[in-house]
C-alpha positions in Angstrom: 18.2 5.2 -32.0 17.9 1.7 -30.7 14.3 0.4 -30.2 13.7 -0.7 -26.6 11.7 -4.1 -26.2 8.2 -3.6 -25.1 7.3 -4.5 -21.4 5.0 -7.2 -20.7 2.6 -5.1 -18.1 0.7 -8.0 -17.3 3.6 -10.3 -16.7 5.3 -7.8 -14.6 2.3 -7.6 -12.5 1.8 -11.3 -12.2 5.5 -11.7 -11.2 5.1 -8.9 -8.5 1.9 -10.7 -7.1 3.6 -14.4 -7.0 6.6 -12.9 -4.9 4.4 -11.0 -2.8 1.7 -13.2 -2.1 2.7 -16.7 -2.8 -0.1 -17.8 -5.2 -2.7 -16.1 -7.5 -5.6 -17.1 -5.1 -4.0 -15.1 -2.2 -3.3 -12.2 -4.6 -7.1 -12.3 -5.7 -8.5 -12.0 -2.2 -6.5 -8.7 -2.0 -7.8 -7.4 -5.1 -11.3 -8.6 -4.1 -11.7 -7.7 -0.5 -15.5 -7.6 -0.5 -15.7 -11.2 -2.3 -17.5 -9.9 -5.4 -15.6 -12.9 -7.6 -16.2 -10.4 -10.5 -15.0 -7.0 -10.0 -15.3 -3.9 -12.1 -12.6 -1.2 -13.3 -13.3 1.3 -10.7 -13.1 -1.7 -7.9 -10.0 -3.1 -9.2 -8.2 0.8 -9.2 -9.2 1.2 -5.6 -7.9 -2.1 -4.7 -4.7 -1.9 -6.7 -2.9 -0.4 -4.0 -2.9 -3.3 -1.7 -0.5 -5.1 -4.2 2.2 -2.7 -3.9 2.1 -2.2 -7.8 3.2 1.8 -8.8 2.7 1.5 -12.5 -0.2 3.0 -14.4 -3.7 1.1 -13.2 -5.3 2.3 -16.6 -2.5 0.6 -18.6 -2.4 -2.5 -16.3 -6.0 -3.2 -16.8 -5.6 -2.6 -20.5 -2.9 -5.4 -20.4 -5.2 -7.6 -18.5 -8.4 -7.8 -19.9 -8.3 -5.1 -22.9 -11.8 -3.7 -23.5 -13.4 -5.6 -21.0 -15.2 -4.0 -18.4 -15.1 -6.9 -15.7 -12.1 -8.8 -14.1 -11.9 -12.0 -12.3 -9.3 -14.7 -11.0 -10.0 -16.6 -14.4 -8.4 -13.4 -16.0 -5.6 -12.9 -13.4 -4.2 -16.6 -13.9 -6.4 -19.3 -15.9 -4.1 -22.0 -15.0 -4.8 -21.6 -11.2 -8.6 -21.2 -11.9 -8.7 -24.2 -14.0 -6.8 -26.2 -11.1 -9.6 -25.0 -8.7 -12.4 -25.7 -11.2 -11.2 -29.2 -11.8 -10.8 -30.0 -7.8 -14.5 -28.8 -7.4 -15.8 -31.0 -10.1 -13.8 -34.2 -8.8 -15.0 -33.7 -5.6 -18.5 -33.0 -6.6 -18.4 -36.7 -8.0 -17.8 -38.1 -4.1 -19.4 -35.3 -2.1 -22.8 -33.6 -2.5 -21.4 -30.5 -1.3 -17.8 -29.1 -0.3 -18.8 -28.6 3.5 -19.4 -32.5 3.5 -15.6 -33.0 2.8 -14.9 -31.7 6.3 -17.2 -34.0 7.9 -15.7 -37.2 6.5 -14.0 -38.7 9.4 -11.9 -41.1 7.1 -10.0 -38.2 6.2 -9.5 -36.1 9.3 -10.9 -35.8 12.9 -10.9 -31.8 12.9 -12.7 -29.2 10.8 -9.6 -28.5 8.7 -7.4 -30.6 6.4 -3.3 -30.8 7.0 -1.5 -31.2 3.9 -1.1 -35.1 4.1 -4.9 -35.3 4.8 -5.6 -32.9 1.7 -3.5 -35.3 -0.6 -5.6 -38.2 0.6 -8.9 -36.1 -0.6 -7.2 -35.6 -3.8 -6.4 -39.3 -4.2 -10.0 -40.3 -3.1 -11.5 -37.7 -5.6 -9.3 -38.4 -8.4 -7.9 -35.1 -8.7 -5.0 -34.9 -11.4 -1.6 -34.2 -10.2 0.4 -32.5 -9.0 -1.5 -31.8 -6.1 1.2 -29.5 -4.3 0.1 -26.3 -6.3 -3.6 -26.7 -5.4 -2.7 -27.1 -1.6 -0.5 -23.8 -1.9 -3.5 -22.1 -3.3 -5.8 -22.8 -0.9 -4.0 -23.3 2.5 -4.0 -20.8 5.0 -1.7 -21.6 7.9 -0.9 -25.0 6.4 -4.6 -26.1 6.6 -7.3 -26.0 4.4 -11.0 -25.6 5.7 -14.4 -24.9 4.5 -14.1 -21.1 4.7 -11.1 -21.7 2.1 -13.0 -23.5 -0.1 -16.8 -22.7 -0.1 -16.4 -19.7 -2.4 -16.3 -22.2 -5.5 -19.9 -23.1 -4.9 -21.0 -19.7 -3.9 -19.3 -17.4 -6.4 -18.8 -19.9 -9.1 -21.3 -21.2 -11.4 -20.8 -24.6 -13.8 -22.5 -24.8 -17.1 -22.2 -28.0 -19.1 -19.0 -28.6 -17.1 -17.4 -25.2 -17.5 -16.9 -23.2 -14.5 -17.2 -19.5 -14.3 -17.0 -16.8 -11.6 -20.6 -15.0 -11.2 -20.5 -11.4 -9.5 -21.5 -11.5 -5.8 -23.1 -9.1 -3.6 -20.1 -7.6 -1.3 -19.9 -9.3 2.2 -20.7 -7.1 5.0 -19.8 -7.6 8.9 -22.9 -9.3 9.5 -23.0 -11.7 6.6 -19.1 -12.8 6.6 -19.3 -13.1 10.5 -22.8 -14.2 11.4 -22.2 -14.6 15.1 -21.6 -11.0 15.6 -24.3 -8.8 16.8 -25.7 -6.1 14.7 -23.9 -3.1 14.4 -25.2 -0.4 16.5 -27.4 2.5 14.6 -27.8 6.2 15.7 -25.7 9.1 16.7 -23.6 7.6 19.6 -21.7 9.1 22.4 -18.9 10.2 19.8 -21.3 12.0 17.3 -19.7 9.9 14.7 -22.6 10.5 12.1 -22.7 14.4 12.6 -21.8 16.4 9.5 -18.4 18.1 10.1 -18.3 21.7 10.4 -16.7 23.6 7.2 -13.9 25.7 8.1 -12.5 28.3 5.9 -9.6 30.6 6.4 -10.4 34.3 6.9 -9.4 36.9 4.6 -6.4 38.6 5.8 -6.2 42.4 6.0 -2.2 42.6 6.6 0.1 43.5 3.9 2.5 40.6 2.6 6.3 40.7 3.7 8.1 42.5 1.3 11.4 41.5 2.6 13.8 38.5 1.9 12.8 35.9 4.1 15.7 34.2 6.0 15.7 30.4 5.1 18.5 27.7 5.8 20.6 26.8 3.2 20.6 23.3 1.3 22.2 20.9 3.3 24.5 19.4 0.6 25.7 16.4 3.3 21.9 15.3 3.6 22.9 11.8 2.4 25.8 11.1 4.6 24.8 9.0 7.5 25.5 9.9 10.9 27.5 8.1 13.1 30.0 8.4 16.1 33.0 9.1 13.6 31.4 12.3 11.9 28.8 13.4 14.6 30.7 16.6 15.3 31.7 17.1 11.7 28.1 17.1 10.7 27.1 19.3 13.5 29.8 22.1 12.9 28.6 22.1 8.9 24.8 22.1 10.0 25.9 25.3 12.3 28.2 26.8 9.8 26.6 26.4 6.5 23.0 25.3 6.9 21.6 27.0 9.8 22.4 30.5 8.8 19.4 32.6 9.8 20.6 34.0 13.0 24.0 35.1 11.3 22.2 36.9 8.5 20.0 38.7 11.1 23.4 40.0 12.9 24.6 40.8 9.5 21.4 43.0 8.8 21.2 44.6 12.3 24.9 45.6 11.9 24.6 47.0 8.5 21.6 49.1 9.8 23.2 50.5 12.6 26.3 51.1 10.3 24.1 53.3 7.9 22.7 55.0 10.9 25.9 55.7 12.7 29.0 56.3 11.0 32.1 53.9 12.1 34.2 56.8 12.9 31.3 58.3 15.2 30.8 55.1 17.0 34.3 54.3 17.8 34.6 57.9 19.2 31.9 57.4 21.5 32.6 53.8 22.6 36.6 53.1 22.5 38.9 54.3 24.8 40.6 57.9 24.1 37.9 58.4 21.3 40.1 58.3 18.5 41.1 55.2 16.3 44.4 55.3 13.8 43.7 53.4 10.6 47.1 54.2 9.4 49.2 51.4 8.3 52.3 51.1 10.6 54.2 49.6 7.9 
């Protein structure tokens, strides 16, 4: 038998992310919704459904990190990680922190940088070209703001010029959106914290139905799309070949009546003349 080529599970997954999200950083945000920077196996399994991947999560984890117990953007796309780390190092030589970039009025007047303004920043900080993939990684709605770059300072450590992500505490509503009031505590008018009542089925004391249950037949035209040209044909097929429960009930009633009253007796009682000639005229 021919030997099938072994599939590159990690490559297939990365191609899926590229088609669905456009960049590895946006895909990573879907895999890490809590902003931990480094996620564990169980967290990866829970967030994998957001990517649309339908394969085996366990096999995918092994293909991506092997026997490791954690997963980060560096494991997902090392080229993207190094590109962002290089951008951070270059900006750190010019600005004391990344938030100062957006206070530099030589670049822009607003709090976000457009594509052209972002390229001016890259030129000023001597970031290596090409700059287009870097902008595509960071941009949200064609602009880059402090919210898009602050994770590199908050969640990455830089030791001897080598950047690496460090596991963070999960973001909460109050920490990610500080201007919002604290979530109310207590039962509330909806009693949303009340424990639900356990409901169980009561034991049935009736006997099971021993007779044959009447069910519709399999519709062998289920794959045919209905349109104005075949609507009547589909309806007739449904009535005559699929929805046969009432027809079978009538058959059963007639069969029961025939066993109860012979045909000749029934004809003598109900037909005019009281007699039926079953002989063949021919």
